[in-house]
C-alpha positions as CSV (number, residue, x, y, z in Angstrom):
1,D,0.0,0.0,0.0
2,G,3.0,2.3,-0.3
3,T,4.1,2.0,3.3
4,T,7.8,1.2,3.9
5,I,8.9,-0.2,7.2
6,G,12.6,-0.4,8.0
7,L,14.2,-2.5,10.7
8,K,17.9,-2.5,11.7
9,R,19.8,-4.6,14.1
10,D,21.5,-2.6,16.8
11,G,23.7,-4.9,18.8
12,D,21.3,-7.5,20.2
13,T,18.2,-5.5,19.7
14,W,16.1,-4.2,16.7
15,R,15.0,-0.7,16.1
16,L,12.7,0.9,13.5
17,T,14.3,3.2,10.9
18,Q,11.2,3.8,8.8
19,P,8.7,5.4,8.8
20,V,9.9,6.7,12.2
21,E,13.1,6.2,14.2
22,A,12.0,4.3,17.3
23,K,12.8,1.2,19.4
24,A,11.3,-1.9,17.9
25,D,9.1,-4.5,19.7
26,Q,11.6,-7.3,20.0
27,G,9.1,-10.1,20.0
28,P,7.3,-9.3,16.7
29,A,10.5,-8.3,15.1
30,A,12.1,-11.6,15.9
31,S,8.9,-13.4,14.9
32,L,9.0,-11.7,11.5
33,L,12.6,-12.8,10.9
34,T,11.9,-16.3,12.1
35,G,9.0,-16.5,9.6
36,L,11.4,-15.6,6.8
37,T,14.2,-17.9,7.8
38,L,11.8,-20.9,8.2
39,A,9.9,-20.2,4.9
40,R,10.2,-23.1,2.4
41,I,9.3,-23.3,-1.3
42,E,6.2,-25.5,-1.8
43,R,6.9,-25.8,-5.6
44,T,8.0,-23.9,-8.6
45,V,5.1,-22.7,-10.7
46,E,7.0,-21.4,-13.8
47,E,10.7,-21.3,-14.4
48,K,10.5,-18.4,-17.0
49,P,7.0,-16.8,-16.9
50,A,6.0,-14.6,-19.8
51,G,4.6,-12.0,-17.4
52,L,4.3,-11.5,-13.6
53,A,1.0,-9.6,-13.5
54,D,-1.1,-12.8,-13.5
55,F,0.6,-13.8,-10.2
56,G,0.1,-10.4,-8.6
57,L,3.9,-9.8,-8.8
58,E,3.8,-6.8,-11.1
59,P,3.6,-4.8,-9.0
60,P,4.1,-7.1,-6.0
61,A,1.8,-7.0,-3.0
62,L,4.8,-6.9,-0.7
63,T,8.5,-6.6,-1.2
64,V,11.0,-7.7,1.5
65,T,14.7,-6.8,1.3
66,L,17.2,-8.3,3.7
67,K,20.7,-7.2,4.2
68,V,22.7,-10.2,5.6
69,K,26.0,-10.1,7.4
70,D,29.0,-11.2,5.2
71,T,26.8,-11.2,2.1
72,A,27.6,-8.7,-0.7
73,G,24.2,-7.8,-2.0
74,P,20.7,-7.7,-0.4
75,I,18.3,-10.6,-0.7
76,T,14.9,-9.7,-2.1
77,L,11.6,-11.5,-1.9
78,L,8.5,-10.5,-3.8
79,L,5.1,-11.8,-2.7
80,G,2.0,-11.6,-5.0
81,K,-1.6,-12.8,-4.7
82,N,-2.9,-15.9,-3.1
83,S,-3.5,-19.1,-4.9
84,P,-7.2,-20.0,-5.8
85,T,-7.4,-22.2,-2.7
86,G,-6.0,-19.5,-0.5
87,S,-3.4,-21.8,1.2
88,W,-0.5,-20.6,-0.9
89,V,0.9,-17.3,-2.2
90,Y,2.9,-16.6,-5.4
91,A,6.4,-15.4,-4.7
92,K,9.6,-14.6,-6.5
93,R,13.2,-14.1,-5.5
94,G,14.8,-11.0,-6.8
95,D,17.8,-12.9,-8.2
96,S,15.7,-15.4,-10.2
97,P,12.9,-15.2,-12.8
98,A,11.0,-18.2,-11.5
99,V,7.6,-17.9,-9.9
100,L,7.4,-19.9,-6.7
101,M,4.6,-21.0,-4.4
102,V,5.1,-20.5,-0.6
103,P,2.7,-20.9,2.4
104,A,0.2,-18.0,2.7
105,S,1.1,-17.9,6.4
106,L,4.3,-16.2,5.4
107,K,2.4,-13.3,3.8
108,G,0.4,-13.0,7.0
109,E,3.7,-12.9,9.0
110,L,5.0,-10.0,6.9
111,E,1.8,-7.9,6.6
112,K,2.7,-5.8,9.6
113,T,2.1,-2.1,10.3
114,P,4.7,0.2,11.8
115,T,2.7,0.0,15.1
116,D,2.8,-3.8,15.1
117,L,6.6,-3.7,15.0
118,R,7.2,-0.7,17.3
119,D,8.0,-1.0,21.0
120,K,4.8,0.1,22.7
121,T,6.3,0.8,26.1
122,I,5.4,4.3,27.2
123,I,7.5,4.7,30.3
124,S,9.9,2.4,32.2
125,L,9.2,2.2,35.9
126,D,10.2,-0.4,38.6
127,S,7.8,-0.7,41.5
128,T,10.6,-2.3,43.6
129,K,12.7,0.8,43.2
130,A,9.9,3.3,43.8
131,T,10.4,5.6,46.8
132,R,7.6,8.2,46.3
133,V,4.3,8.3,44.4
134,E,2.1,11.3,43.8
135,L,-1.4,10.7,42.4
136,K,-3.2,13.8,41.4
137,S,-6.7,13.7,40.0
138,K,-9.3,16.4,39.5
139,D,-10.7,15.6,42.9
140,S,-7.8,14.7,45.1
141,F,-4.0,14.7,45.7
142,I,-2.5,11.6,47.3
143,V,1.2,11.3,48.2
144,A,2.8,8.1,49.4
145,A,6.5,7.7,50.4
146,K,8.6,4.8,51.4
147,S,10.2,4.7,54.9
148,G,12.6,1.8,55.1
149,E,10.6,-1.1,53.7
150,E,7.2,0.3,54.5
151,W,4.9,2.7,52.6
152,W,3.2,5.6,54.3
153,L,0.6,8.0,53.1
154,E,1.7,11.6,53.6
155,Q,-1.2,13.4,52.0
156,P,-4.1,13.9,52.6
157,I,-3.5,12.0,55.9
158,K,-0.5,10.6,57.6
159,V,-1.2,6.8,58.0
160,K,0.5,3.6,57.0
161,A,-0.2,2.6,53.4
162,D,-0.9,-0.7,51.8
163,G,2.4,-1.5,50.0
164,S,0.7,-4.0,47.6
165,A,-1.8,-1.3,46.6
166,I,1.0,1.2,45.9
167,D,2.9,-1.4,43.9
168,R,-0.2,-2.1,41.8
169,L,-0.6,1.7,41.3
170,V,2.9,2.0,39.9
171,G,2.4,-1.2,37.9
172,A,-0.7,0.3,36.2
173,V,1.5,3.1,34.9
174,S,4.6,1.0,34.0
175,D,2.4,-1.6,32.2
176,L,0.9,1.0,29.9
177,K,1.2,0.0,26.3
178,A,0.5,2.2,23.3
179,K,-2.4,1.1,21.2
180,E,-1.7,3.9,18.7
181,F,1.0,6.5,18.4
182,V,-1.2,9.6,18.0
183,A,1.4,12.3,17.8
184,E,5.2,12.0,17.4
185,A,6.0,15.6,18.2
186,T,3.4,18.0,19.5
187,A,3.4,21.0,21.8
188,D,-0.4,21.1,21.9
189,F,-1.2,18.7,24.8
190,A,-4.5,20.6,25.3
191,K,-5.8,19.1,22.1
192,Y,-5.8,15.7,23.8
193,G,-7.1,16.9,27.2
194,L,-3.6,16.5,28.6
195,A,-3.1,20.2,29.7
196,R,-5.6,19.3,32.5
197,P,-5.5,15.6,32.6
198,D,-7.7,13.3,34.6
199,Y,-4.6,11.8,36.3
200,R,-1.1,13.0,36.9
201,V,1.2,10.3,38.3
202,T,4.7,11.1,39.5
203,V,7.0,8.3,40.6
204,S,10.4,8.8,42.2
205,E,12.8,5.8,42.0
206,K,15.9,5.0,44.0
207,D,19.1,6.3,42.4
208,A,17.1,8.0,39.6
209,P,18.1,11.7,39.3
210,T,14.6,13.0,38.6
211,P,11.0,11.8,39.1
212,K,9.0,10.5,36.1
213,T,5.5,12.0,35.5
214,V,2.8,10.5,33.3
215,L,-0.3,12.5,32.2
216,I,-3.5,10.6,31.4
217,A,-6.7,11.9,30.0
218,R,-9.9,10.1,29.1
219,K,-10.7,10.2,25.3
220,T,-13.9,12.0,24.8
221,E,-15.8,13.5,21.8
222,K,-14.2,16.8,22.6
223,T,-10.7,15.3,22.4
224,R,-11.2,12.9,19.6
225,T,-8.8,13.3,16.7
226,D,-10.7,10.9,14.4
227,S,-14.1,12.4,14.5
228,K,-15.4,10.2,11.7
229,A,-14.7,7.0,13.6
230,P,-17.6,5.6,15.8
231,S,-17.4,6.5,19.5
232,P,-16.2,3.7,21.8
233,T,-18.7,2.3,24.3
234,P,-17.9,2.8,28.0
235,E,-16.5,-0.7,28.0
236,Q,-14.2,0.1,25.1
237,G,-13.0,3.4,26.6
238,Q,-9.6,4.8,25.7
239,A,-7.3,7.4,27.1
240,Y,-4.5,9.7,25.8
241,V,-1.2,9.4,27.6
242,A,1.9,11.6,27.5
243,V,5.1,11.7,29.5
244,E,5.8,15.1,31.0
245,G,8.7,16.8,29.3
246,G,8.1,14.8,26.1
247,K,6.2,15.6,22.9
248,Q,4.7,12.2,22.1
249,V,1.0,11.4,22.6
250,F,-0.2,7.8,22.9
251,L,-3.6,6.1,22.8
252,V,-4.1,3.4,25.4
253,E,-6.9,1.2,26.7
254,G,-9.2,3.0,29.1
255,K,-8.6,0.3,31.8
256,V,-5.9,2.5,33.3
257,L,-8.5,5.1,34.3
258,E,-10.1,2.5,36.6
259,D,-6.8,1.3,37.9
260,L,-5.9,4.9,39.0
261,K,-9.3,5.7,40.4
262,K,-8.1,5.5,44.0
263,S,-9.1,7.2,47.2
264,P,-6.8,7.6,50.3
265,L,-8.9,4.8,51.8
266,D,-8.1,2.5,48.9
267,L,-4.4,3.0,49.4
268,R,-4.1,2.9,53.2
269,D,-3.2,-0.2,55.2
270,K,-6.5,-1.8,56.2
271,R,-5.1,-4.3,58.7
272,L,-6.5,-3.8,62.2
273,L,-3.4,-5.2,63.7
274,A,0.0,-5.6,62.1
275,F,1.9,-8.7,63.3
276,E,3.8,-11.8,62.1
277,I,2.3,-15.2,62.9
278,K,5.7,-16.4,64.1
279,D,5.7,-13.6,66.7
280,V,2.5,-14.8,68.4
281,K,2.7,-16.5,71.8
282,G,-0.9,-16.4,72.9
283,L,-4.4,-15.2,72.1
284,R,-7.3,-14.1,74.3
285,V,-10.9,-14.0,73.1
286,A,-13.1,-12.4,75.8
287,W,-16.9,-12.6,75.6
288,P,-19.1,-11.2,78.3
289,D,-19.9,-14.8,79.5
290,T,-16.6,-16.6,78.9
291,T,-13.0,-16.0,78.1
292,I,-10.9,-18.3,76.0
293,V,-7.1,-18.2,76.3
294,L,-4.7,-20.0,74.0
295,E,-0.9,-20.2,74.6
296,K,1.8,-21.7,72.6
297,D,3.5,-24.7,74.2
298,G,6.6,-25.5,72.1
299,D,5.4,-26.3,68.7
300,N,1.9,-27.0,70.0
301,W,-1.0,-25.0,71.5
302,K,-2.9,-25.4,74.7
303,L,-6.0,-23.9,76.3
304,T,-5.4,-22.2,79.7
305,Q,-8.9,-20.7,80.1
306,P,-11.7,-21.4,80.9
307,Q,-9.9,-24.7,81.8
308,A,-6.6,-26.3,81.0
309,A,-6.6,-28.6,78.0
310,T,-4.6,-29.6,74.9
311,A,-5.7,-27.5,71.9
312,D,-6.0,-28.6,68.3
313,S,-2.9,-26.8,66.8
314,G,-4.5,-26.6,63.4
315,K,-7.6,-24.9,64.8
316,A,-5.6,-22.6,67.0
317,L,-3.5,-21.4,64.0
318,D,-6.6,-21.0,61.9
319,L,-8.0,-18.6,64.6
320,I,-4.7,-16.7,64.7
321,Y,-4.6,-16.4,60.9
322,S,-8.2,-15.1,61.0
323,V,-7.2,-12.4,63.5
324,N,-4.1,-11.5,61.4
325,G,-6.3,-11.3,58.3
326,L,-8.8,-8.8,59.8
327,R,-9.2,-5.9,57.3
328,F,-11.7,-3.0,57.6
329,K,-13.7,-2.1,54.5
330,D,-14.5,1.4,55.6
331,I,-14.2,3.9,58.4
332,A,-17.3,4.8,60.3
333,T,-15.7,7.8,62.1
334,E,-12.3,9.0,63.1
335,K,-13.7,11.0,66.1
336,P,-16.5,9.1,67.7
337,G,-18.5,11.2,70.1
338,D,-20.4,8.4,71.7
339,L,-19.0,4.8,71.5
340,A,-22.3,3.4,72.7
341,R,-23.7,4.4,69.3
342,Y,-21.5,1.7,67.8
343,G,-21.9,-0.8,70.6
344,L,-18.3,-0.1,71.6
345,A,-18.9,1.3,75.1
346,K,-19.4,-2.3,76.1
347,P,-18.0,-4.4,73.3
348,Q,-19.6,-7.8,72.6
349,V,-16.2,-9.4,72.3
350,E,-12.5,-8.4,72.7
351,V,-9.5,-10.0,71.1
352,I,-5.9,-9.6,72.5
353,V,-2.8,-11.0,70.8
354,K,0.3,-11.8,73.0
355,K,3.7,-11.6,71.4
356,T,6.7,-13.9,72.1
357,D,8.3,-11.0,74.1
358,N,5.2,-11.3,76.5
359,T,3.8,-7.9,75.5
360,D,0.2,-7.5,74.4
361,L,-0.9,-5.8,71.2
362,P,-3.7,-3.3,71.6
363,A,-7.1,-5.1,72.0
364,I,-9.5,-5.3,69.1
365,E,-13.0,-4.5,70.3
366,F,-16.0,-5.6,68.4
367,G,-19.2,-3.6,68.7
368,K,-22.7,-4.1,67.3
369,V,-23.9,-5.3,64.0
370,D,-26.0,-3.0,61.8
371,K,-28.1,-5.7,60.1
372,E,-29.7,-3.2,57.7
373,K,-26.3,-2.1,56.2
374,N,-24.6,-5.5,56.9
375,Q,-21.9,-3.8,59.0
376,L,-19.9,-4.7,62.1
377,F,-18.3,-1.9,64.0
378,A,-14.9,-2.4,65.6
379,K,-11.9,-0.4,67.0
380,V,-8.4,-0.9,68.3
381,K,-8.2,0.1,71.9
382,N,-5.4,2.7,71.5
383,S,-7.1,4.4,68.6
384,P,-10.3,6.5,68.4
385,I,-11.1,5.3,64.9
386,V,-14.2,3.2,64.5
387,Y,-13.9,0.8,61.6
388,V,-16.5,-1.0,59.5
389,L,-16.0,-4.8,59.0
390,E,-18.0,-7.6,57.5
391,P,-20.2,-9.1,60.2
392,R,-19.1,-12.6,59.2
393,V,-15.7,-12.1,60.9
394,L,-17.5,-12.8,64.2
395,D,-18.1,-16.4,63.0
396,D,-14.4,-17.0,63.2
397,L,-14.2,-16.1,66.9
398,P,-15.1,-19.2,69.0
399,R,-17.4,-18.9,72.0
400,D,-17.2,-22.5,73.0
401,P,-13.7,-23.6,74.1
402,A,-14.6,-27.2,73.2
403,K,-14.3,-26.2,69.5
404,L,-10.6,-25.6,70.0
405,K,-9.8,-28.8,72.0
406,K,-7.8,-31.6,70.5
407,E,-10.1,-34.5,70.0
408,D,-9.4,-37.7,72.0
409,I,-8.8,-40.5,69.5
410,K,-10.6,-43.1,71.6
411,E,-13.5,-40.7,72.2
412,K,-13.7,-40.0,68.5
413,K,-13.7,-43.7,67.5
414,R,-16.5,-44.4,70.1
């Protein structure tokens, strides 16, 4: 169709030389070369044809020219039209008059667009090296920074962050792949909604001299550059992306807009208590009518309250894992005026974790259940915040110590 695509080997990698100078996508480039090197002649149709037009070779549908190391001249391959069955395609080498027949799959391998062969990576980021992340939307500004091995939110509130959520946020940006290369060199970001983007993400990396910033704007009718094309449905949404300081504009799948739609609550650490299972020596579950106490005894567990007994270690660990896995889904209030409103003036159950150094972690207090909203209220004793949990977490807290006892084999058989 008049398009010329140029690829050139640069050391161990390929780069595009035509129609633009750019890094090539190594996978498709290697696949294209593999297709050529593995291609075999099915048969020779005519040794000396009177004309090439009948085979779609004058002009050819596609011309491939290879420059090969230690070879004087280039190798040229012409591909014409498909055979009547569609399984084969007519071909001709530039150094021979013969018309050949080769698999049609070769033509498919070679019918690439510049975009097919171009590296679609927009920005290179490594979440393991990230030290600071800024997420600015039209509604909020969130800042997270790493302290040692832990992430903390700095704005709009100073609290511990969910490290995995931050990694996913950085990953959503680093995984961006161009669907189209909309503009190669433009100073008019406003045309694409990038002067006031929906999201502005800045990531600082360890040992990197400057932060990297990505601008992301939803593609709307107002920012469409292909007005004749049908508008995508919400499920097919797309976004324009640019790297601050650059002049390129890319088009990407709109999924990134959902990936970046985060509130401070989404990014904060939602654990009620942070502890390692290996650091637990004991656990107390205190109901108004009974208190159950578990203590570690070597590699096993025992009940010490309400009466001494050997505990089922599997069930004991399941309980501890359940407490370790407690996560809030929302915050009811950060400054409760009346704890009785949440059933926390007199909690229905209290859980205390004892560590191997014989210190107790702050007690988790569970209040009332709002059945209408399917909410359980809870708080940690040294904090005023009232959290919202799933009511089903109460099902994991035993009220009958017998459920934690190790079953007697004789009794079980009887």
